[in-house]
matplotlib code that plots the C-alpha trace (Angstrom):
import matplotlib.pyplot as plt

x = [-20.0, -20.1, -19.0, -19.6, -21.4, -19.9, -22.6, -21.8, -18.1, -19.0, -20.8, -17.9, -15.5, -17.8, -18.0, -14.2, -13.7, -16.3, -14.8, -11.3, -12.4, -15.2, -14.5, -17.9, -20.4, -24.1, -26.9, -27.4, -23.7, -23.3, -26.4, -25.0, -21.6, -23.0, -25.8, -28.8, -31.7, -31.3, -33.9, -31.8, -28.8, -30.6, -31.5, -27.9, -26.6, -29.0, -27.6, -24.0, -24.6, -26.0, -22.9, -20.8, -19.1, -20.6, -22.0, -25.3, -27.6, -30.6, -30.0, -26.3, -23.2, -22.1, -18.7, -16.9, -16.2, -12.7, -13.7, -15.4, -12.3, -10.1, -12.4, -12.8, -9.1, -8.5, -11.1, -9.6, -6.1, -7.4, -9.0, -5.8, -3.7, -6.0, -6.2, -2.4, -2.0, -4.5, -2.8, 0.6, -0.9, -2.1, -5.8, -7.3, -7.8, -11.7, -11.8, -9.2, -11.3, -14.4, -12.6, -10.8, -14.2, -15.3, -12.1, -12.1, -15.3, -14.9, -11.5, -10.5, -8.5, -5.6, -5.4, -5.5, -2.5, -0.6, -1.4, 0.0, 3.3, 3.8, 5.5]
y = [-7.3, -9.6, -9.3, -6.1, -6.0, -4.0, -1.4, -1.0, -0.6, 2.1, 4.0, 3.7, 4.9, 7.9, 8.8, 8.6, 10.8, 13.4, 13.7, 14.1, 16.9, 18.6, 17.6, 15.9, 13.7, 14.4, 12.2, 14.4, 14.5, 10.8, 10.2, 12.4, 10.7, 7.1, 8.3, 7.2, 8.9, 10.4, 7.9, 5.0, 6.5, 6.8, 3.1, 2.2, 4.3, 2.5, -0.8, 0.2, 1.6, -1.8, -3.4, -0.9, 0.7, 4.2, 6.5, 7.7, 10.0, 11.5, 15.1, 15.0, 14.3, 10.7, 9.5, 6.3, 4.1, 2.8, -0.4, 1.7, 3.7, 0.7, -0.9, 2.4, 3.0, -0.6, -0.2, 3.1, 1.5, -1.5, 0.9, 2.9, -0.3, -1.4, 2.0, 2.4, -1.0, -0.3, 3.0, 1.2, -1.0, 2.2, 2.0, 5.5, 7.2, 7.3, 3.6, 2.7, 4.4, 2.5, -0.8, -0.4, 0.1, -3.3, -5.0, -3.7, -5.6, -8.7, -10.1, -12.8, -11.5, -13.7, -12.0, -8.6, -9.6, -10.5, -7.1, -5.4, -7.2, -5.8, -2.4]
z = [18.0, 14.9, 11.3, 9.4, 6.1, 3.2, 3.7, 7.4, 6.5, 4.1, 6.9, 9.3, 6.6, 5.8, 9.5, 9.8, 6.7, 7.9, 11.4, 9.9, 7.5, 9.4, 13.0, 13.3, 11.5, 11.3, 9.9, 6.8, 6.0, 6.4, 4.2, 1.4, 1.6, 1.3, -1.1, 1.0, 2.7, 6.2, 7.5, 6.2, 7.9, 11.2, 10.9, 10.3, 13.2, 15.5, 14.2, 14.4, 17.9, 19.0, 17.7, 19.6, 16.6, 17.0, 19.7, 18.4, 20.2, 18.4, 17.3, 18.2, 16.2, 15.6, 16.8, 16.3, 19.4, 19.8, 18.0, 15.3, 14.8, 14.5, 11.9, 9.9, 9.8, 8.6, 5.9, 4.8, 4.7, 2.7, 0.2, -0.2, -0.7, -3.6, -5.1, -5.2, -6.7, -9.4, -10.2, -10.4, -13.2, -14.9, -14.1, -14.4, -11.1, -11.1, -12.2, -9.6, -6.9, -7.8, -8.2, -4.9, -3.2, -4.6, -3.7, -0.1, 0.6, -1.6, -1.2, 1.2, 4.2, 3.2, -0.2, 1.5, 3.6, 0.5, -1.0, 2.1, 1.6, -1.9, -1.8]

ax = plt.figure().add_subplot(projection="3d")
ax.plot(x, y, z, "-o")
ax.set_aspect("equal")
plt.show()
């Protein structure tokens, strides 16, 4: 399967969020959520499908595979950990949201483990 890029993680997280709120994820919804064109989204779905993170069939909804679901939930959890931490140190919510997004992709996994230990 291989490592995921930060952009690929964004797509997985978007698909998870859409399926939780709408019950399904479509190309145009994913494109809007990650702020790209539908054509770029189709390209990414093909790539993530080859890596076995999504089930993608043209003109149908996109679903996460078991591996995709595990990764998407982990990414979402990481984001929430960072966002909560930033709110604890009084970072305004909108800034915390943006900063958490950067942190979720950039920090070393060992640092993330330490963040998880802090309650």
